[in-house]
C-alpha positions in Angstrom: -99.5 -142.5 142.3 -101.0 -143.0 145.9 -104.0 -141.4 147.4 -103.9 -141.2 151.3 -106.2 -138.9 152.3 -109.1 -136.8 150.5 -111.0 -133.5 151.2 -114.1 -132.7 149.3 -115.6 -129.1 150.2 -119.1 -128.5 148.4 -121.0 -125.1 148.6 -124.6 -125.1 148.3 -126.6 -122.6 147.3 -128.1 -119.4 148.8 -132.0 -120.7 147.3 -134.1 -121.0 150.3 -134.6 -124.4 149.1 -131.1 -125.2 148.9 -130.1 -127.0 151.3 -130.9 -130.6 152.4 -132.3 -133.2 155.0 -131.9 -136.5 152.5 -129.0 -138.4 153.0 -126.1 -137.3 150.4 -123.4 -140.1 149.9 -120.1 -138.8 147.6 -118.9 -142.0 145.5 -115.1 -141.9 144.7 -113.9 -143.6 141.5 -111.3 -144.7 139.4 -111.7 -144.3 135.7 -115.6 -144.9 136.7 -115.3 -147.8 138.3 -116.4 -146.9 141.9 -113.2 -147.0 145.1 -115.8 -146.3 148.0 -118.9 -144.4 149.1 -119.4 -142.6 152.2 -122.3 -140.7 153.7 -122.1 -136.9 153.7 -124.8 -136.6 156.5 -127.1 -138.4 158.6 -130.3 -137.1 157.6 -133.0 -136.2 159.6 -130.4 -135.3 162.5 -128.0 -133.7 160.4 -129.0 -132.5 157.0 -126.7 -129.3 154.9 -127.7 -126.3 155.0 -128.3 -123.8 152.9 -125.6 -121.2 151.9 -123.4 -123.5 153.4 -120.0 -125.2 152.5 -119.2 -128.5 154.8 -115.6 -129.9 154.5 -115.5 -133.8 154.9 -112.3 -135.9 154.7 -111.5 -139.2 154.9 -107.5 -140.5 155.8 -105.4 -143.9 156.5 -108.0 -146.4 158.6 -111.6 -144.6 156.0 -109.8 -145.7 152.9 -108.7 -149.3 151.9 -106.4 -150.2 149.4 -107.6 -150.3 146.0 -104.5 -151.4 143.8 -104.8 -150.2 140.0 -102.0 -152.1 138.0 -99.4 -152.9 140.7 -100.7 -156.8 141.3 -101.2 -157.9 145.0 -98.7 -160.4 146.2 -99.9 -163.5 147.2 -101.2 -164.5 150.5 -98.5 -164.8 152.8 -95.9 -162.9 150.7 -93.7 -160.3 152.0 -91.9 -158.2 150.7 -89.7 -155.0 152.2 -90.9 -152.8 150.8 -93.9 -153.4 150.1 -95.3 -152.9 146.4 -98.2 -150.6 147.8 -98.9 -148.9 151.0 -101.6 -150.6 153.2 -104.3 -147.7 153.0 -105.2 -145.6 149.4 -106.2 -145.6 146.4 -103.7 -146.3 143.6 -103.8 -144.1 139.6 -101.2 -145.9 138.3 -102.0 -143.2 135.1 -102.2 -140.5 137.4 -105.8 -139.0 138.8 -106.0 -136.7 135.9 -109.4 -137.8 133.2 -109.0 -140.8 135.9 -110.2 -139.9 139.3 -113.9 -138.6 139.8 -115.9 -138.1 142.1 -120.0 -138.6 142.6 -122.7 -137.0 144.5 -125.5 -139.3 145.0 -129.4 -137.5 146.8 -131.1 -140.6 148.1 -134.6 -138.4 148.5 -136.4 -136.2 147.1 -135.8 -133.3 149.0 -133.9 -131.0 146.5 -130.8 -129.5 147.1 -128.7 -127.3 145.1 -124.9 -127.0 144.8 -122.9 -123.9 143.6 -119.0 -125.3 143.7 -117.1 -128.2 144.5 -113.3 -128.9 145.3 -111.5 -131.6 146.2 -107.8 -131.6 147.9 -106.0 -135.2 148.5 -102.8 -135.8 150.0 -99.9 -138.5 148.8 -99.0 -141.9 149.1 -94.9 -141.8 149.2 -92.0 -144.0 149.4 -89.2 -142.3 151.8 -86.1 -143.3 153.4 -87.1 -144.0 157.2 -83.9 -144.6 159.5 -82.3 -146.8 156.8 -86.0 -148.4 155.7 -88.1 -147.0 152.3 -91.7 -147.0 154.5 -95.2 -145.8 152.9 -96.1 -142.4 153.9 -99.6 -140.3 153.7 -98.5 -136.4 152.8 -98.7 -133.6 155.0 -100.1 -131.4 152.8 -103.4 -131.2 151.1 -102.9 -131.0 147.0 -106.1 -129.5 145.2 -106.8 -131.7 142.2 -110.0 -130.1 141.2 -112.1 -127.3 141.8 -116.2 -127.2 139.7 -118.0 -123.7 139.8 -119.2 -123.4 136.2 -122.7 -124.7 136.7 -125.4 -124.8 139.5 -126.1 -128.4 140.3 -130.0 -129.5 141.4 -130.1 -133.0 143.3 -133.1 -135.0 143.8 -134.9 -137.8 142.9 -137.8 -136.1 141.8 -137.2 -136.0 138.2 -138.7 -132.3 138.5 -136.5 -130.8 140.5 -132.9 -132.4 139.2 -131.5 -135.1 138.8 -130.1 -137.8 140.8 -126.0 -137.5 140.3 -124.1 -135.1 139.6 -120.2 -136.3 138.4 -117.3 -134.3 139.0 -114.3 -135.8 136.7 -110.5 -134.8 137.4 -109.9 -132.9 134.4 
């Protein structure tokens, strides 16, 4: 299974100090190993407001190809169709219990997360004019939703943890 696009929505708490102006990053991981890291906002110009639920999306050129169990072809060798798309993350054993994300705050300004949701678009082989090509689906599939606790993020240990992990189960 290949993921060609990712969408993340994070719900910030309603408490007075729930928003943050600190840099927040998300890393997408396979079996605990980092695939890529993206900043969610670029402080101090932009922060994450309290009682907000911003949505972030990454696709195609944002996601480099990260094979899992499919070996890469030797340099200069071409196969039609290629054994993998030119972008996206492979999950040979599916995403359940293998895909997770980590939110990390880089400052002492506390951020309160109440809920998170994760969607993906799959990359699949399709027939196009008699050829097999890799194409990213047009439909989003929800693969994760976390809302059973509140996560307090801060690099100040008296306010919370630097990171929060969310595993697709």
